[in-house]
N, C-alpha and C positions, 0 to 999 in steps of 0.2 A: 757560749761562750766561754772559756779559761779562763780564770783569773793568773794576772802575770805581776802586780804590785801595784803598791798605794802611793797614792801623792797625797803631798799637804791642798790642805784646803779641804779636807776627806772628798777626796776624791783615788780614784780607781781603775787602773789600767787592765782592758783584757784583750785576750788574742782572740779576733775573730775569726769564726772555726769551719762553717759555713758558707754556698751560695748567698744562702736567707740571711746571714744573717750580716753579708753585706750590700744585702738589698735592703735593708734594715737601716740600714748606716749611712746608704746612697742618699734613703728620704730622707733620714729626719736633718743629716748635713747637704745635698743639695750640691752633692759631687760625684763622680765618679766611677767612685771605688768596686760600685758593684763590677763592673767590665775593668778591671785590672786585678782583677782576684781570680774573679771567670777564666780570664787569658793565663793567668798568671798557674792556679787547677789545671789547665787545658797542657801547657806546654811541660811542667813536673809530673803530666800522668804520662804522655806519652814518650817522656825517659822511661818511665817505666820496665823493666823486666823480669819478668814472675822466674822467680826459683822453681815452682808448682810443673807439673806436665799436665796434667787430669785438668778438665774443662772449670771446674765444680770448682777447683784451690784455686785457680788461678790470679782472680785478683784480693784473696789476702790479703795482702802486705802491702798494697797500694795505698789503702790513704795513710799509710804512717809513712811513705815513700811521698806522697806529697806534703805532708807536714813540716817534712826532712828537708827538703830541696826548692820548694817554693818560697816567696817572701813573707814573713811576717808582717800581719793586718790585726793590727793594730785599732784599738776605740780608747779612749779616756772621757769617764763618764763620773760625773758629780755621786751625790749622797741620793737623791734621787731619780738615779739610770737617766737623765736627760748625755749627751751626747754633746759633748763641748770640741773633741780633736781628734783627727785622724790622723796612722802614721804607718809606713810599713817601710818596716830596717828586714837586712841582708838574714837568708833563709836561717832559724837556727836561735838571730840576733850577733850571730858574731862579725865583726870586724872583716870586711871587704871592702881595699879601695877602689873596688869599681864597683861596688853600686852607689845606684844613687837613691841615699834619705829622702825621704817624701813626708814630709808632716806640712797640714793644712788644716784649720778649723771649718765650721763654715760659710762654706759656697767659696772653695778656698781661701780662704782669707788667714789672714795673718795669726795665728794663734800664741802670738809666743809673749805680744802684749798683754791678756791676763795669762797665761797659761806657762810660764817659763818655766817658775819651779817645779809645773810636773811632768815636764819636757824635761829639766833638768833630773828629776826622780826613775823617769825611763830610762834616759841614757847612763845614770850608775846602778841601776839594777843589771846591765845589759854587760856595762864596760865599754859605751860606747862617749863616744863627743855631738850632741846635738846640738849641735849650733846653729844660729839662727840664719847666718850666711848657707852654710852648711844646704840646712833640711826646708829652708821654704823657697821652693819654686818660682813662685808670685813675686820677685822682689820689685 
């Protein structure tokens, strides 16, 4: 996982970088982030065009390409490492009006009730407005 930013209440946002990390997030939160992560990784990887022709060098830039193209999958953790919130933001955290940002708690519960300040800190870090009406899909 990659550190992203701190949030109020001794909480921290991290980027989920591997399918294994996504699987752990799914297990801890009892939701399907692993499936969405895998699908996004495959879609980004399918769009990769290597600049190199030798077989052995063909996939050198694949991981960097995928990380630029796929949505950001993020996890909010408390000081003990407990998983609190999962978020999916546009690629590179850039504003994209056509992208559906999703932020959920355990079992797809509403995370805004308990973690609204931490979610706002994530939005501030990326320059995004992450309000409940737009980001929590299970109203």
